[in-house]
N, C-alpha and C positions, 0 to 999 in steps of 0.2 A: 622612750623609744615609741614611735607610732607604729601602726600596722605595716608589716613588710619589712620591718627592721630600720626604717628611716629614722634619723634623730629628730628630736623635737626642734621645731623652729625657734631661733633665739627671740626672746620676747620679754618684756616687762610684764610680770604677772600682776593682774588686778583682782582682788577678792573683794566683792561687794555684796552686801545684803540690802542695799538701798538703791534700787532702780530709780532713776529720776533725773532731775536736771544736774545735780552735782556730780553723779557718775557720768552723764554725757559730756559734761565739761572737762573733766579729768581725762577721759578717753580722747576728746578732741584735742587737748593740750599735748598728749603723748603723740597722737598721730600728726599733729602739725610740725613736730620736731623730726619726723621721718622715722620714728623708732616703732617697731611692730609691738602690739600688746595682746595678751591673752586674757580673756575675762572669765572668771570663775564665780559660781555662786555657792558659798559654803552652806552646809546643812545647819550649822549652829550659829547663833547669834552672838558674836563676840565683839570685842572693842576693835577700833580701828588699828591700834598699835599691834595687837595680836594678829589680826588679819594681815597686816603688812609684813610682819615678821615671817608668818607662814608663807606668804606669797614670795618673798625674797628667797627663802630656802629652795623653792621649787624652780624659780626663774633661772635659766642658764645664764642670764645676764647679771644675777645677784641682786636685782632691784625688784622690790615688790611695793604695791600700793594696797592699802586697806581703806574701805569705806564702810562705816558702820550704820546702823539704822537711824542714828541721829543725824547723818550727814557729815559726820566728822571724818576727815581724810588724813592719813598717815602714810609717809613714804619711808621705807626702810632699805637699807643695803645690808646683805647678809654679813658682811665684815664688821658692822657696827654693833656693839652690844646693847645700846640703848638708842631710842629715837632722838632725833635732833629737833629741838623746838622750832627752828625755821622751816622744817619740813612737815608741819602739821597745820590743819585748819580746823578750827572748832566746829561743833555741830551747827547745821544750817549755814554753812559756808556759802558766801556770795558766789555767783557764777564766775566772777573774775578771779576770786581766790582759788576756786576749784580748777579753773583752766591753768592758772599759774602753777599749781601743784602738778598737773599732768605735764606741763612744759619741764618742770624741775625733775620730775622722775626720768623722763627721757634725756635731759641734759646731764644727769649723772652718768648714764650710760655712754653718751657721746664724748664727755669730758669737756664741756664748755661751762662758762660761768652760769650760775643759777640766777633766776629772775626772782626779785622780791615780790611776794603777793602784795596786792594793795593794801592789806591790813598791816603787814610787816613794814612796808614802806612808809605808812602814815606814822607808825610807832617810831621808826628810826628817824623821822624828820623832827620829831618833838623833843 
């Protein structure tokens, strides 16, 4: 609840310890899909998976994104017990892969098909 008893605005929660190009692209991808996001800066430096899991638990939309200090991105849904490999980007993710991750976090909320990141698309083609 916010001040005055107003409920929190529905949003994908993003917990990031790595401000920079990867974070900007993830947020841009979420925004391009028309889904609101809330950005948080955790006090502890944990892995992207743990950050995403924590973010999903506090999100009223049940979707969270974690970005660790290595630029690794992970997307989690509160109802899933383990991360899905197709919803993660390795450290130093390209800006295209980071933007695709943002799109996918929002698309989980909206219920439309996910976009393959450039890295995943190349792997699937071989």
